[in-house]
C-alpha positions in Angstrom: -26.1 6.7 -20.3 -23.0 4.6 -21.1 -21.2 6.4 -18.3 -24.0 5.7 -15.9 -24.1 2.1 -16.8 -20.4 1.6 -16.3 -20.5 3.4 -12.9 -23.6 1.3 -11.9 -21.8 -1.9 -12.9 -18.8 -1.1 -10.8 -21.1 -0.1 -7.8 -23.1 -3.4 -8.1 -20.2 -5.9 -8.6 -18.0 -4.7 -5.8 -16.8 -7.9 -3.8 -18.4 -6.5 -0.6 -21.9 -6.4 -2.0 -22.8 -10.2 -1.8 -21.3 -10.2 1.8 -23.5 -7.2 2.9 -26.5 -8.8 1.2 -26.0 -12.1 3.0 -25.2 -10.6 6.3 -28.3 -8.2 6.4 -30.5 -11.0 4.9 -29.5 -13.3 7.8 -30.1 -10.6 10.4 -33.6 -9.9 8.9 -34.6 -13.6 8.9 -33.3 -14.3 12.4 -34.3 -11.1 14.1 -37.5 -10.3 12.0 -37.2 -6.6 12.7 -39.6 -3.8 11.8 -42.7 -5.8 12.6 -41.9 -8.6 10.1 -42.3 -11.4 12.6 -45.9 -12.1 11.7 -44.8 -13.2 8.2 -43.7 -16.7 9.4 -40.3 -18.3 9.0 -40.7 -19.3 5.3 -42.0 -15.9 4.2 -39.1 -14.3 6.1 -36.7 -16.3 4.0 -38.4 -14.7 0.9 -39.2 -11.3 2.3 -35.7 -10.1 3.7 -33.3 -11.4 0.9 -35.6 -9.7 -1.7 -35.9 -6.5 0.3 -32.2 -6.2 1.0 -31.3 -7.2 -2.7 -33.8 -4.5 -4.0 -32.3 -1.9 -1.5 -28.7 -2.7 -2.7 -29.7 -2.5 -6.5 -31.7 0.6 -6.1 -29.1 2.1 -3.7 -26.2 1.4 -6.2 -28.1 3.4 -8.9 -28.9 6.2 -6.5 -25.3 6.2 -5.4 -24.1 6.8 -8.9 -26.5 9.7 -9.4 -25.6 11.3 -6.0 -21.9 11.0 -6.4 -21.4 11.4 -10.2 -24.1 13.8 -11.0 -24.9 15.7 -7.8 -21.3 15.8 -6.7 -21.9 14.5 -3.0 -19.1 12.0 -2.1 -18.6 12.2 1.6 -20.7 10.2 4.1 -22.8 13.5 4.8 -24.8 14.2 2.8 -24.4 11.3 0.4 -25.7 8.5 2.6 -28.8 10.3 3.9 -29.7 11.5 0.4 -29.4 8.0 -1.0 -31.5 6.6 1.9 -34.3 9.4 1.4 -34.5 8.6 -2.4 -34.4 4.8 -1.8 -37.2 5.0 0.8 -39.3 7.0 -1.5 -38.9 4.5 -4.3 -39.0 1.2 -2.3 -41.6 1.8 0.4 -44.5 1.1 -1.8 -42.9 -2.0 -3.2 -42.2 -3.3 0.3 -45.8 -2.7 1.2 -47.0 -4.6 -1.8 -44.6 -7.5 -0.9 -45.6 -7.6 2.7 -49.3 -7.8 1.7 -48.6 -10.6 -0.7 -46.7 -12.7 1.8 -48.9 -12.0 4.9 -52.1 -13.9 5.7 -53.5 -10.8 7.5 -52.9 -7.2 6.7 -53.6 -6.1 10.3 -50.0 -6.6 11.3 -48.4 -4.9 8.4 -47.0 -1.5 9.1 -48.4 1.5 7.3 -46.6 3.2 4.4 -44.9 5.8 6.6 -43.4 3.1 8.9 -42.1 1.2 5.8 -40.6 4.5 4.6 -38.6 4.7 7.8 -37.6 1.1 7.6 -36.4 1.4 4.0 -34.6 4.6 5.1 -32.7 2.7 7.9 -31.9 -0.2 5.7 -30.4 1.9 3.0 -28.5 4.0 5.6 -26.9 0.8 7.1 -25.8 -0.4 3.6 -24.2 3.1 2.8 -22.5 3.0 6.3 -21.0 -0.5 5.4 -19.8 0.8 2.0 -18.0 3.9 3.7 -16.5 1.8 6.6 -15.0 -0.7 4.2 -13.9 1.9 1.7 -11.9 3.7 4.3 -10.1 0.4 5.1 -8.8 -0.9 1.8 -7.3 -4.4 1.4 -3.6 -4.2 2.1 -1.3 -4.7 -0.9 0.9 -7.8 -0.7 4.0 -7.6 -2.8 4.5 -10.3 -5.4 7.8 -11.3 -3.9 5.9 -12.6 -0.7 3.6 -14.8 -2.8 5.6 -15.8 -5.7 9.1 -16.9 -5.3 11.4 -16.0 -8.1 11.9 -19.1 -10.4 15.5 -20.2 -11.3 16.7 -18.8 -14.6 15.8 -21.0 -17.7 18.9 -22.6 -19.2 18.2 -21.2 -22.8 15.4 -18.7 -22.8 15.9 -15.4 -20.9 12.7 -14.0 -19.6 12.1 -10.3 -20.0 11.7 -8.4 -16.8 8.1 -7.6 -15.9 7.3 -3.9 -15.6 6.6 -2.7 -12.1 2.9 -2.0 -11.7 2.0 0.9 -9.5 0.3 0.0 -6.2 -2.6 2.2 -6.8 -3.9 -0.2 -9.4 -4.6 -2.7 -6.5 -7.3 -0.4 -5.3 -9.1 -0.2 -8.6 -11.7 -2.5 -10.1 -10.2 -4.9 -12.7 -12.0 -3.2 -15.6 -10.4 0.2 -14.6 -6.8 -1.1 -14.6 -5.7 0.7 -17.7 -3.0 3.4 -18.2 -3.3 6.1 -15.5 -4.0 9.6 -16.8 -4.5 11.8 -13.7 -5.5 12.1 -10.0 -7.7 14.8 -8.7 -8.9 15.8 -5.3 -12.7 15.7 -4.9 -13.7 16.6 -1.3 -12.3 13.8 1.0 -11.8 11.6 -2.0 -9.2 11.3 -4.9 -10.7 10.7 -8.4 -8.5 8.2 -10.2 -8.8 8.6 -14.0 -7.5 5.8 -16.3 -8.0 5.3 -20.0 -10.9 2.9 -19.0 -12.9 5.3 -16.8 -12.9 7.0 -13.4 -13.4 6.0 -9.8 -13.1 7.6 -6.4 -10.9 6.5 -3.5 -11.2 7.7 0.1 -7.5 8.6 0.2 -5.3 11.6 0.6 -3.7 12.9 -2.6 -0.2 12.6 -1.1 -0.9 8.9 -0.3 -2.3 8.3 -3.8 0.7 9.9 -5.5 3.0 7.7 -3.3 1.3 4.7 -4.8 1.9 5.8 -8.4 5.5 4.8 -8.0 6.7 3.4 -11.2 4.7 5.9 -13.3 6.4 9.1 -14.5 4.2 12.1 -13.5 4.0 15.4 -11.8 1.9 17.1 -9.3 1.1 20.3 -11.2 -1.4 21.7 -8.7 -2.3 21.2 -5.0 -5.3 19.1 -6.2 -3.9 17.6 -9.4 -1.3 15.0 -10.4 -0.8 14.1 -14.1 1.0 11.2 -15.7 3.7 12.4 -18.0 2.4 10.2 -20.9 -1.1 11.8 -20.6 0.2 15.4 -21.3 -0.1 16.5 -24.9 0.1 20.3 -24.8 0.1 23.4 -22.7 -1.9 26.6 -22.9 -0.9 29.9 -21.5 -3.3 32.8 -21.1 -3.1 36.0 -19.0 -0.3 34.6 -16.9 -2.1 31.4 -16.2 -1.0 27.9 -17.4 -3.1 24.8 -18.2 -2.2 21.4 -19.3 -4.1 19.7 -22.1 -4.3 16.0 -21.7 -4.8 13.3 -24.5 -8.4 12.7 -23.4 -9.2 16.4 -23.8 -9.2 17.3 -20.1 -7.7 20.6 -19.1 -5.8 20.7 -15.8 -4.8 23.9 -14.0 -1.1 24.4 -13.3 -0.2 26.3 -10.2 2.2 29.3 -10.4 4.9 27.3 -8.5 4.8 24.5 -10.8 4.5 26.5 -14.0 8.3 26.6 -14.8 8.6 22.8 -14.2 5.7 22.1 -16.7 7.1 24.5 -19.3 10.5 22.8 -19.0 8.9 19.7 -20.3 8.9 21.1 -23.8 5.2 20.5 -24.5 3.8 22.2 -27.5 1.6 25.2 -26.9 -1.9 25.5 -28.2 -4.3 28.3 -28.3 -7.8 28.7 -26.8 -9.7 27.7 -30.0 -7.8 24.4 -30.3 -8.4 23.3 -26.7 -12.1 24.4 -26.7 -12.7 22.2 -29.7 -11.1 19.1 -28.1 
């Protein structure tokens, strides 16, 4: 439950969420789509912001369920699944809200039509998310924004450690020591000591953005930070890395000699299964 709440919080508090809510609310009020024109201007100002807001909140919860628990992370089938579930949950609520705000029920669409409208609204929101996640905000180096101050006459400032660029893509609450990267469909799962998130990024590009952090690509789908490695396990010619959070990461045969040269302690199967 705690894992779900953390992921839900990250999904709801993305910077783009209020922008999408405002844009779609304005479009709904001005355009009065899906037969909502009979509500009147004042009721439109109440109806569409509430509808869009509920769609976003419900969609965020469903997004966590579909991505983290069902494993669907690409646009297809993630977005249609979220839209379908959201429409099933929200269509009755939209019907009730439309009846409450309308002076006559004759112009209110039936439940099946409202299901279709809810499906479209949710699909549009998911499309916005995917488009914007595929165009991340460019990283601006600190030298361009903050000129280096002249040295102090007495105190000597300690040099600040170089922060890997990949942290610029993470939510502030996830910017903790990096543990590993893992390919997941078209995404890369970024795991830090504070949690996990997914980026629409190639593994090679993600590894390039870890510059400044000592690590090793141990498998075609896995990169591990050196400080996260605690032990190695060998069994039947296969090699597995054991990380400090208990995760076991497979090591490819080509990288096995490199991993073994690190001098990590070896552990048996019982020790790792109990971690």
